[in-house]
MIKOLMI-593081 format. One record per residue (C-alpha): residue in one letter; residue number from 1; y negated, z, x negated. Coordinates in nm, 2 decimals. Example, Ala and Ser with C-alpha at 12.3 -4.5 7.8 and 13.67 -1.06 7.14 Angstrom:
! residues 2
ATOM   residuo   num        Y        Z        X
ATOM         A     1     0.45     0.78    -1.23
ATOM         S     2     0.11     0.71    -1.37
! end
This chain:
! residues 304
ATOM   residuo   num        Y        Z        X
ATOM         M     1     2.22     5.25    -3.48
ATOM         K     2     1.81     5.37    -3.54
ATOM         K     3     1.74     5.01    -3.73
ATOM         L     4     1.92     4.84    -3.46
ATOM         F     5     1.75     4.98    -3.16
ATOM         V     6     1.41     4.90    -3.40
ATOM         M     7     1.53     4.54    -3.43
ATOM         M     8     1.58     4.52    -3.05
ATOM         A     9     1.28     4.67    -2.99
ATOM         L    10     1.09     4.40    -3.22
ATOM         G    11     1.28     4.13    -3.05
ATOM         L    12     1.18     4.21    -2.72
ATOM         G    13     0.83     4.27    -2.80
ATOM         M    14     0.84     3.90    -2.95
ATOM         V    15     1.02     3.77    -2.65
ATOM         S    16     0.76     3.90    -2.42
ATOM         V    17     0.44     3.77    -2.65
ATOM         A    18     0.65     3.45    -2.63
ATOM         N    19     0.62     3.44    -2.25
ATOM         A    20     0.30     3.54    -2.24
ATOM         Q    21     0.18     3.25    -2.43
ATOM         Y    22     0.29     3.01    -2.18
ATOM         A    23     0.30     3.20    -1.85
ATOM         P    24    -0.02     3.16    -1.64
ATOM         Q    25    -0.30     3.41    -1.63
ATOM         K    26    -0.57     3.51    -1.40
ATOM         G    27    -0.92     3.29    -1.47
ATOM         D    28    -0.71     3.01    -1.60
ATOM         F    29    -0.82     2.62    -1.50
ATOM         A    30    -0.58     2.34    -1.53
ATOM         T    31    -0.58     1.97    -1.48
ATOM         E    32    -0.30     1.72    -1.46
ATOM         I    33    -0.27     1.36    -1.40
ATOM         G    34     0.06     1.27    -1.18
ATOM         F    35     0.26     0.90    -1.28
ATOM         T    36     0.58     0.74    -1.18
ATOM         P    37     0.72     0.64    -1.54
ATOM         F    38     1.05     0.44    -1.36
ATOM         N    39     0.87     0.28    -1.05
ATOM         T    40     1.05    -0.05    -0.88
ATOM         D    41     0.85    -0.12    -0.57
ATOM         N    42     0.67    -0.46    -0.60
ATOM         G    43     0.86    -0.52    -0.97
ATOM         Q    44     0.61    -0.22    -1.11
ATOM         S    45     0.76    -0.02    -1.39
ATOM         F    46     0.49     0.24    -1.40
ATOM         K    47     0.23     0.36    -1.12
ATOM         L    48     0.00     0.58    -1.11
ATOM         N    49     0.06     0.85    -0.84
ATOM         E    50    -0.20     0.86    -0.51
ATOM         G    51    -0.30     1.21    -0.61
ATOM         M    52    -0.31     1.13    -0.95
ATOM         F    53    -0.58     1.41    -1.03
ATOM         K    54    -0.52     1.75    -0.99
ATOM         V    55    -0.71     2.11    -1.07
ATOM         R    56    -0.57     2.41    -1.07
ATOM         Y    57    -0.78     2.75    -1.07
ATOM         F    58    -0.54     3.10    -1.07
ATOM         L    59    -0.68     3.37    -0.90
ATOM         T    60    -0.42     3.59    -1.02
ATOM         D    61    -0.17     3.58    -1.27
ATOM         K    62     0.05     3.46    -1.00
ATOM         D    63    -0.16     3.28    -0.71
ATOM         A    64    -0.35     2.96    -0.75
ATOM         L    65    -0.55     2.72    -0.58
ATOM         R    66    -0.53     2.33    -0.63
ATOM         L    67    -0.72     2.04    -0.53
ATOM         K    68    -0.60     1.68    -0.56
ATOM         L    69    -0.81     1.38    -0.60
ATOM         G    70    -0.63     1.04    -0.54
ATOM         V    71    -0.75     0.65    -0.53
ATOM         G    72    -0.45     0.42    -0.47
ATOM         I    73    -0.47     0.04    -0.45
ATOM         D    74    -0.18    -0.17    -0.39
ATOM         N    75    -0.21    -0.56    -0.39
ATOM         S    76     0.08    -0.78    -0.31
ATOM         S    77     0.11    -1.19    -0.26
ATOM         T    78     0.39    -1.38    -0.14
ATOM         T    79     0.42    -1.74    -0.13
ATOM         T    80     0.71    -1.96     0.02
ATOM         T    81     0.81    -2.30    -0.01
ATOM         N    82     1.00    -2.50     0.26
ATOM         G    83     1.14    -2.83     0.27
ATOM         Y    84     1.36    -3.06     0.45
ATOM         T    85     1.44    -3.45     0.40
ATOM         P    86     1.71    -3.63     0.59
ATOM         V    87     1.98    -3.82     0.42
ATOM         D    88     1.92    -4.11     0.67
ATOM         L    89     1.58    -4.19     0.73
ATOM         T    90     1.62    -4.37     1.03
ATOM         N    91     1.36    -4.28     1.28
ATOM         A    92     1.38    -3.95     1.06
ATOM         T    93     1.11    -3.69     0.97
ATOM         A    94     1.07    -3.52     0.62
ATOM         W    95     0.83    -3.24     0.57
ATOM         S    96     0.71    -2.95     0.32
ATOM         S    97     0.56    -2.65     0.39
ATOM         T    98     0.37    -2.38     0.18
ATOM         T    99     0.32    -2.02     0.32
ATOM         E   100     0.09    -1.75     0.09
ATOM         I   101     0.03    -1.41     0.24
ATOM         N   102    -0.23    -1.18     0.03
ATOM         K   103    -0.22    -0.82     0.14
ATOM         K   104    -0.42    -0.53    -0.03
ATOM         N   105    -0.45    -0.16     0.08
ATOM         T   106    -0.69     0.08    -0.06
ATOM         T   107    -0.62     0.43    -0.06
ATOM         F   108    -0.87     0.76    -0.10
ATOM         S   109    -0.70     1.09    -0.06
ATOM         F   110    -0.80     1.47    -0.13
ATOM         M   111    -0.57     1.75    -0.08
ATOM         L   112    -0.64     2.15    -0.04
ATOM         G   113    -0.36     2.38    -0.12
ATOM         Y   114    -0.22     2.73    -0.22
ATOM         E   115     0.02     2.80    -0.50
ATOM         R   116     0.24     3.10    -0.55
ATOM         H   117     0.43     3.11    -0.91
ATOM         F   118     0.71     3.33    -0.96
ATOM         A   119     1.02     3.36    -1.16
ATOM         V   120     0.86     3.28    -1.50
ATOM         S   121     1.09     3.24    -1.77
ATOM         G   122     1.04     3.12    -2.11
ATOM         R   123     0.84     2.77    -2.08
ATOM         F   124     0.97     2.77    -1.72
ATOM         D   125     0.71     2.84    -1.45
ATOM         I   126     0.86     2.79    -1.07
ATOM         Y   127     0.59     2.77    -0.79
ATOM         A   128     0.58     2.70    -0.43
ATOM         G   129     0.31     2.66    -0.16
ATOM         A   130     0.17     2.43     0.13
ATOM         E   131    -0.15     2.19     0.14
ATOM         F   132    -0.38     2.01     0.34
ATOM         G   133    -0.62     1.71     0.33
ATOM         Y   134    -0.72     1.40     0.47
ATOM         K   135    -0.68     1.03     0.35
ATOM         V   136    -0.84     0.71     0.43
ATOM         N   137    -0.65     0.38     0.41
ATOM         K   138    -0.86     0.03     0.41
ATOM         Y   139    -0.61    -0.26     0.47
ATOM         S   140    -0.74    -0.66     0.44
ATOM         G   141    -0.51    -0.96     0.43
ATOM         D   142    -0.53    -1.34     0.39
ATOM         A   143    -0.25    -1.56     0.48
ATOM         T   144    -0.28    -1.99     0.46
ATOM         Y   145    -0.01    -2.22     0.55
ATOM         S   146     0.02    -2.60     0.52
ATOM         R   147     0.25    -2.86     0.64
ATOM         F   148     0.32    -3.21     0.55
ATOM         S   149     0.52    -3.46     0.78
ATOM         T   150     0.63    -3.85     0.68
ATOM         V   151     0.75    -4.01     0.99
ATOM         Y   152     0.98    -4.32     0.92
ATOM         D   153     1.08    -4.58     1.19
ATOM         S   154     1.36    -4.76     1.22
ATOM         D   155     1.36    -4.97     0.93
ATOM         K   156     1.32    -4.68     0.72
ATOM         K   157     0.93    -4.74     0.67
ATOM         I   158     0.68    -4.48     0.67
ATOM         A   159     0.53    -4.50     1.03
ATOM         G   160     0.29    -4.23     0.99
ATOM         T   161     0.18    -3.90     0.85
ATOM         E   162     0.09    -3.54     0.99
ATOM         A   163    -0.08    -3.26     0.81
ATOM         L   164    -0.13    -2.90     0.97
ATOM         S   165    -0.33    -2.61     0.77
ATOM         L   166    -0.39    -2.28     0.91
ATOM         S   167    -0.56    -2.01     0.73
ATOM         A   168    -0.68    -1.63     0.86
ATOM         E   169    -0.87    -1.34     0.72
ATOM         A   170    -0.83    -0.96     0.87
ATOM         T   171    -1.02    -0.67     0.77
ATOM         D   172    -0.90    -0.34     0.89
ATOM         C   173    -0.54    -0.44     0.93
ATOM         Q   174    -0.25    -0.59     0.78
ATOM         I   175    -0.08    -0.91     0.80
ATOM         S   176     0.28    -0.88     0.88
ATOM         S   177     0.42    -1.24     0.97
ATOM         F   178     0.28    -1.57     1.03
ATOM         D   179     0.39    -1.86     1.28
ATOM         A   180     0.22    -2.16     1.18
ATOM         N   181     0.45    -2.37     1.43
ATOM         N   182     0.30    -2.18     1.74
ATOM         K   183    -0.02    -2.13     1.55
ATOM         T   184    -0.04    -1.73     1.56
ATOM         I   185    -0.10    -1.47     1.34
ATOM         N   186     0.05    -1.15     1.43
ATOM         L   187    -0.14    -0.80     1.28
ATOM         S   188     0.02    -0.49     1.27
ATOM         S   189    -0.24    -0.22     1.28
ATOM         A   190    -0.27     0.01     0.98
ATOM         S   191    -0.37     0.43     0.98
ATOM         K   192    -0.71     0.42     0.83
ATOM         N   193    -0.75     0.79     0.90
ATOM         V   194    -0.51     1.02     0.83
ATOM         F   195    -0.48     1.41     0.82
ATOM         V   196    -0.20     1.50     0.58
ATOM         G   197    -0.03     1.86     0.55
ATOM         G   198     0.28     2.00     0.36
ATOM         V   199     0.49     2.23     0.18
ATOM         F   200     0.61     2.19    -0.17
ATOM         A   201     0.81     2.37    -0.46
ATOM         G   202     0.76     2.29    -0.80
ATOM         V   203     0.85     2.34    -1.17
ATOM         D   204     0.63     2.29    -1.51
ATOM         F   205     0.78     2.33    -1.88
ATOM         Y   206     0.56     2.42    -2.12
ATOM         V   207     0.60     2.20    -2.40
ATOM         Y   208     0.33     2.34    -2.63
ATOM         K   209     0.11     2.62    -2.54
ATOM         N   210    -0.07     2.52    -2.25
ATOM         L   211     0.02     2.17    -2.25
ATOM         Y   212     0.30     2.10    -1.99
ATOM         L   213     0.50     1.86    -1.78
ATOM         G   214     0.60     1.90    -1.42
ATOM         A   215     0.77     1.78    -1.09
ATOM         E   216     0.73     1.83    -0.76
ATOM         L   217     0.98     1.81    -0.40
ATOM         G   218     0.88     1.88    -0.05
ATOM         I   219     0.78     1.81     0.32
ATOM         S   220     0.49     1.62     0.45
ATOM         F   221     0.34     1.57     0.80
ATOM         E   222     0.10     1.28     0.84
ATOM         S   223    -0.09     1.20     1.16
ATOM         G   224    -0.35     0.94     1.15
ATOM         K   225    -0.55     0.65     1.41
ATOM         S   226    -0.61     0.30     1.35
ATOM         P   227    -0.90     0.15     1.43
ATOM         N   228    -0.99    -0.18     1.64
ATOM         Y   229    -0.95    -0.47     1.44
ATOM         Y   230    -1.04    -0.82     1.44
ATOM         Y   231    -0.95    -1.12     1.20
ATOM         D   232    -1.07    -1.49     1.14
ATOM         S   233    -0.92    -1.81     1.16
ATOM         N   234    -0.93    -2.19     1.10
ATOM         S   235    -0.68    -2.46     1.14
ATOM         S   236    -0.66    -2.82     1.13
ATOM         F   237    -0.46    -3.07     1.24
ATOM         V   238    -0.44    -3.48     1.14
ATOM         T   239    -0.24    -3.74     1.22
ATOM         R   240    -0.27    -4.13     1.03
ATOM         N   241    -0.08    -4.44     1.09
ATOM         S   242     0.13    -4.60     0.79
ATOM         E   243    -0.24    -4.78     0.70
ATOM         G   244    -0.37    -4.42     0.63
ATOM         T   245    -0.64    -4.42     0.91
ATOM         E   246    -0.69    -4.12     1.11
ATOM         I   247    -0.58    -4.16     1.48
ATOM         Y   248    -0.57    -3.77     1.57
ATOM         S   249    -0.77    -3.46     1.44
ATOM         Q   250    -0.82    -3.10     1.57
ATOM         F   251    -1.00    -2.86     1.39
ATOM         V   252    -0.99    -2.49     1.54
ATOM         N   253    -1.22    -2.20     1.42
ATOM         Y   254    -1.15    -1.84     1.59
ATOM         S   255    -1.37    -1.54     1.54
ATOM         G   256    -1.23    -1.23     1.68
ATOM         E   257    -1.56    -1.08     1.77
ATOM         S   258    -1.73    -1.42     1.88
ATOM         G   259    -1.48    -1.66     2.04
ATOM         T   260    -1.31    -1.99     1.96
ATOM         K   261    -1.43    -2.33     1.89
ATOM         V   262    -1.22    -2.63     1.89
ATOM         T   263    -1.29    -2.99     1.77
ATOM         T   264    -1.08    -3.24     1.90
ATOM         T   265    -1.13    -3.63     1.77
ATOM         V   266    -0.87    -3.95     1.92
ATOM         Q   267    -0.98    -4.27     1.78
ATOM         G   268    -1.32    -4.18     1.68
ATOM         S   269    -1.41    -4.01     1.98
ATOM         T   270    -1.52    -3.62     1.96
ATOM         T   271    -1.51    -3.38     2.21
ATOM         T   272    -1.56    -3.00     2.11
ATOM         T   273    -1.53    -2.69     2.35
ATOM         E   274    -1.64    -2.34     2.29
ATOM         T   275    -1.52    -2.02     2.46
ATOM         E   276    -1.70    -1.68     2.43
ATOM         N   277    -1.54    -1.34     2.38
ATOM         T   278    -1.61    -1.16     2.69
ATOM         G   279    -1.45    -0.81     2.62
ATOM         V   280    -1.42    -0.56     2.37
ATOM         R   281    -1.06    -0.55     2.26
ATOM         S   282    -0.91    -0.22     2.21
ATOM         N   283    -0.63    -0.15     2.00
ATOM         E   284    -0.62     0.19     1.89
ATOM         T   285    -0.27     0.33     1.75
ATOM         T   286    -0.18     0.68     1.70
ATOM         T   287     0.07     0.74     1.42
ATOM         T   288     0.26     1.08     1.37
ATOM         K   289     0.48     1.10     1.03
ATOM         L   290     0.70     1.41     0.87
ATOM         K   291     0.93     1.32     0.60
ATOM         F   292     1.13     1.49     0.30
ATOM         Y   293     1.04     1.32    -0.03
ATOM         V   294     1.17     1.38    -0.38
ATOM         E   295     0.98     1.14    -0.61
ATOM         P   296     1.08     1.08    -1.02
ATOM         A   297     0.75     1.15    -1.08
ATOM         I   298     0.57     1.34    -1.38
ATOM         R   299     0.26     1.54    -1.44
ATOM         L   300     0.11     1.59    -1.73
ATOM         G   301    -0.12     1.88    -1.74
ATOM         W   302    -0.34     2.10    -1.98
ATOM         R   303    -0.43     2.44    -1.91
ATOM         F   304    -0.76     2.61    -2.06
! end
């Protein structure tokens, strides 16, 4: 019986030592990088998280401060091609069009938070906490549209052609839709300066001594204001007869800050009109968002 108690005591001692090897201690630092290995957004299979780099400092064995720094770049490009050719070309019009929209969103963020670690068992370390911070979004985009039409007469011969092209560039905003038929570009304002906060819970699994993997879930809160935005666009419309001679053209240059310049040519006669912007456009928008998130993200960390 005495030998049994001695063996049990030795076993408990070994478990305590093993747990002590994995449990965080006062004065420890930890660095992490977060990534999503199975992200399917925009066809991606691997994506670094916005808060991709995190540093922890343990004030005590149970309490830690953390700092997250993030840089995110999200680029997307969409090209749409349409066309129509009538079966009967008598007095008909055939056309084809191409629309291309490019978007770019760059995000810079930092978060400061507090963690309370508890229920440490073996290789697992469970914790909960809160954080707050600041995020800056930088949106930009450009769009182009081209349309070519062929007009046929009563003998199914080409009577003329029309070509329309429209392009635009936007800063501090996101191009959300594109209507070339009405020659308009609709822009949705983007939150440029965002205050972020939230509560979270997570778990770390120590693979070997100071090397661990982790995951988190939580509730986040965001409140941001979008700035005033402007965009510039250029459009052209040209009509030619069956011999290819230009009989009508119009070129429009628009600047969100300065104004509009329209140049029209009808059978060799050209007129130009210019309109200046006489006021300051105000379009600030405040957005508040509260959400619960559970992401299949993995954090790889090293404690030293």
